[in-house]
C-alpha positions in Angstrom: 0.1 0.0 0.1 2.8 2.4 1.0 4.6 1.1 -1.9 2.0 2.5 -4.5 1.6 5.7 -2.5 5.4 6.3 -2.8 5.3 5.5 -6.6 2.2 7.7 -6.9 3.9 10.7 -5.3 7.1 10.2 -7.3 5.3 9.7 -10.6 3.4 13.0 -9.7 6.4 14.9 -9.0 7.9 13.9 -12.3 4.9 14.6 -14.3 4.7 18.1 -12.6 8.6 18.8 -13.3 8.5 17.6 -17.1 8.4 20.2 -19.3 5.2 20.2 -21.5 5.9 20.0 -25.1 2.2 20.4 -26.7 1.0 23.7 -24.7 3.1 26.6 -24.7 0.9 29.3 -22.8 2.6 32.7 -22.0 -0.7 33.6 -20.1 0.3 35.7 -17.0 -1.9 33.3 -15.0 0.7 30.4 -16.1 3.9 32.3 -15.0 5.2 31.2 -11.4 7.4 33.5 -9.7 10.0 31.4 -7.6 10.4 34.1 -4.8 6.5 34.3 -4.4 6.3 30.4 -4.4 9.1 30.1 -1.8 7.3 32.5 0.3 3.9 30.9 0.0 5.2 27.5 0.7 7.1 28.7 4.0 3.6 30.7 4.8 2.0 27.3 4.5 4.4 25.4 6.7 4.0 27.7 9.6 0.3 27.6 9.2 0.8 23.9 9.5 2.8 24.3 12.7 -0.3 26.1 14.4 -2.7 23.6 13.4 -2.3 21.7 16.7 -3.0 25.1 18.6 -6.2 25.3 16.7 -7.4 21.8 16.7 -6.1 20.3 19.6 -8.5 17.1 19.3 -7.5 16.4 15.8 -3.7 16.5 16.8 -4.3 13.9 19.8 -6.3 11.6 17.3 -3.7 12.0 14.5 -0.9 11.1 17.1 -2.8 8.2 17.9 -3.1 6.8 14.5 0.4 7.7 13.6 1.2 5.4 16.6 -1.1 2.7 15.5 0.5 2.8 11.9 3.6 2.7 13.4 3.1 -0.6 15.1 1.5 -2.0 12.1 4.4 -1.3 10.0 6.6 -2.8 12.7 4.7 -6.0 12.8 4.4 -6.2 9.2 8.1 -5.8 9.1 8.8 -8.4 11.8 6.5 -10.8 9.8 8.3 -10.3 6.7 11.6 -10.8 8.1 10.5 -13.9 9.7 9.0 -15.4 6.5 12.4 -14.7 4.7 14.5 -15.9 7.4 12.5 -19.2 7.3 12.9 -19.6 3.6 16.5 -19.0 3.9 17.1 -21.4 6.7 14.9 -24.1 4.5 17.4 -23.6 1.4 20.0 -26.4 1.4 23.5 -25.2 1.2 25.7 -25.9 -1.8 27.5 -28.9 -0.1 24.2 -30.4 0.8 22.7 -29.8 -2.8 25.8 -31.8 -4.3 24.9 -34.7 -1.6 21.3 -34.7 -2.5 20.1 -37.5 -5.0 17.1 -37.5 -6.8 14.3 -39.9 -5.2 12.3 -42.1 -7.2 9.1 -40.4 -8.6 10.5 -36.7 -8.4 11.5 -36.5 -12.0 11.0 -38.1 -15.7 14.5 -39.5 -15.8 15.3 -43.3 -15.2 18.3 -44.6 -13.6 19.5 -45.5 -17.1 19.1 -41.7 -18.1 21.2 -40.6 -14.8 24.2 -43.4 -15.3 27.2 -41.8 -16.6 28.0 -42.0 -20.3 30.6 -44.5 -21.4 34.1 -43.3 -22.1 36.9 -45.1 -23.8 39.6 -46.1 -21.3 42.4 -43.4 -21.4 45.7 -44.7 -23.1 48.6 -45.0 -20.6 51.6 -42.8 -21.4 54.7 -44.2 -23.0 57.1 -45.8 -20.3 60.1 -43.8 -19.2 62.5 -45.9 -21.2 60.7 -45.4 -24.3 60.9 -41.6 -23.6 64.5 -41.3 -22.7 65.2 -43.2 -25.9 66.7 -46.2 -23.7 66.0 -49.8 -24.6 64.0 -51.8 -22.1 65.8 -54.8 -20.5 
């Protein structure tokens, strides 16, 4: 849920910051003065700071909601951590994987299919005497 909210927020920011290619308007209503925007933003922040003075009940309830959401997020993170930990502990280690043999009925290969292919015997290297050029006794 929070992931979707974050994605929507960042997509909204990207959409606002992208230049609009199709509509080029020079109307005075569409021009934004950066200094005026900063002044208005700081006024909005100072107004938000005084909200709890004007509406103390809303701040108390909002604080309770924030604490409840925090507890739910902590419980969700703990559950996710336990789930991932249990899945990682169930996975066999590489040495265990090599030692595991397929059980009958777990695949479509037969015993003959799993047997190693035949290889011709490796010829022996020449004897030392032949390599050194000495006759054998």
